[in-house]
Structures are given as structure tokens and as C-alpha cells.
TORGUMAR-951692 format. One record per residue (C-alpha): x, y, z. Coordinates in pm, whole numbers, plus 50000, padded with zeros to 5 digits. Each point is the difference from the previous one (the first is absolute). Layout:
! residues N
+-------+-------+-------+
|     u |     v |     w |
+-------+-------+-------+
|     X |     Y |     Z |
...
+-------+-------+-------+
! end
This chain:
! residues 101
+-------+-------+-------+
|     u |     v |     w |
+-------+-------+-------+
| 12723 | 94693 | 02176 |
| 49832 | 50211 | 50268 |
| 50155 | 50347 | 50021 |
| 49936 | 50262 | 50268 |
| 50099 | 50364 | 49947 |
| 50020 | 50214 | 50314 |
| 49983 | 50369 | 49923 |
| 49812 | 50325 | 50023 |
| 49765 | 49962 | 49703 |
| 49803 | 50322 | 49980 |
| 49970 | 50289 | 49757 |
| 50180 | 50224 | 50253 |
| 50317 | 49791 | 49959 |
| 50014 | 50045 | 49622 |
| 50300 | 49845 | 49821 |
| 50060 | 49693 | 50219 |
| 49638 | 49891 | 49964 |
| 50029 | 50019 | 49619 |
| 50314 | 49785 | 50009 |
| 49825 | 49747 | 50225 |
| 49701 | 50001 | 49763 |
| 50235 | 49910 | 49714 |
| 50168 | 49720 | 50199 |
| 49673 | 49847 | 50113 |
| 49843 | 50027 | 49653 |
| 50280 | 49791 | 49851 |
| 49995 | 49744 | 50282 |
| 49622 | 49959 | 49986 |
| 50010 | 49961 | 49620 |
| 50255 | 49720 | 50046 |
| 49750 | 49817 | 50222 |
| 50141 | 50085 | 50341 |
| 49770 | 50079 | 50293 |
| 50083 | 50358 | 50095 |
| 49898 | 50187 | 50315 |
| 50086 | 50355 | 50103 |
| 49999 | 50070 | 50374 |
| 49977 | 50374 | 50061 |
| 49958 | 50221 | 50304 |
| 49747 | 50277 | 49936 |
| 49858 | 50303 | 50176 |
| 49631 | 50087 | 50001 |
| 50024 | 50246 | 49709 |
| 50235 | 49796 | 49779 |
| 49891 | 49880 | 49657 |
| 50138 | 49662 | 49891 |
| 50191 | 50005 | 49672 |
| 49856 | 49801 | 49707 |
| 50080 | 49628 | 49982 |
| 50062 | 49764 | 49715 |
| 49746 | 49724 | 49933 |
| 50035 | 49717 | 50249 |
| 50199 | 50198 | 50256 |
| 49855 | 50012 | 50353 |
| 50055 | 50304 | 50223 |
| 49981 | 49955 | 50376 |
| 49972 | 50342 | 50166 |
| 50084 | 50023 | 50369 |
| 49964 | 50316 | 50208 |
| 50305 | 50204 | 50087 |
| 50057 | 50052 | 50371 |
| 50050 | 50351 | 50142 |
| 50357 | 49890 | 50079 |
| 50074 | 50007 | 49626 |
| 50077 | 50370 | 50047 |
| 50321 | 49880 | 50165 |
| 50054 | 49663 | 49828 |
| 49878 | 50023 | 49637 |
| 49719 | 49767 | 49900 |
| 49967 | 49848 | 50348 |
| 49690 | 49784 | 50012 |
| 49885 | 49747 | 50257 |
| 49774 | 49854 | 49729 |
| 50302 | 49944 | 49774 |
| 50176 | 49813 | 50281 |
| 49690 | 49789 | 50071 |
| 49953 | 49917 | 49632 |
| 50361 | 49883 | 49974 |
| 49969 | 49792 | 50315 |
| 49693 | 49826 | 49859 |
| 50087 | 49978 | 49628 |
| 50373 | 50068 | 49961 |
| 50092 | 49635 | 49954 |
| 49737 | 49962 | 49725 |
| 50224 | 50187 | 49755 |
| 50297 | 49872 | 49800 |
| 50145 | 50348 | 49961 |
| 49958 | 50321 | 50201 |
| 50115 | 50309 | 49811 |
| 50049 | 50295 | 50234 |
| 49993 | 50349 | 49850 |
| 50159 | 50261 | 50224 |
| 50312 | 49966 | 50208 |
| 49907 | 50222 | 50293 |
| 49637 | 49893 | 50046 |
| 49837 | 49765 | 50248 |
| 49924 | 49761 | 49715 |
| 50372 | 49940 | 49951 |
| 50053 | 49867 | 50351 |
| 49666 | 49833 | 50073 |
| 50054 | 49688 | 49785 |
+-------+-------+-------+
! end
């Protein structure tokens, strides 16, 4: 199964990134193809990943000050690759990533 996680996946986020790490570690160990799509700012540091997990960083847009995690790159990635995944797991109810798919 191909699984996409959409979330903020940086050290600044803290707890949610650790929970996503744990989810993706288990899925990858079970043989699933796992990708994390994450909006980032220039000074963000990506959280560690489990073996076999791919992280796709996309730049946050300045508009994310008003609409959390808004990213044109995230939208473009989903337009191009969204149908490639069997499951899209969205982390964050009030973020752009929850409405973009």
C-alpha cells in the first residue's frame, strides 16, 4: 500500500512529529511505501525519519500566517501525485493540508 502523510514534520512542531514518526516506522516495516508531505519554512529542521520513509518538503507560503501550513507546493504535489496513493492520512484539522486533498 502507498501511504501519504500530510503534516508539519519539523523539530519545531515537537509531539505530532514524533507520533507521525512512530506511525510511519510501523507502516514502512510492514512493507508499505510511506511518504510524508510537509510544508517547511527556510529555517525549519526536518524531524528524523524511519528507514524507507520518504519526506517531501514543500515551502510554506507567506499566507500561512493566516491559514496554517498553506503551501502552493503542497497543492501542486497533490495535483500531480495525489492519485498515486492508496491512503492519505491528514494530521491537523485546521491546516491547509486537511482541505487540499
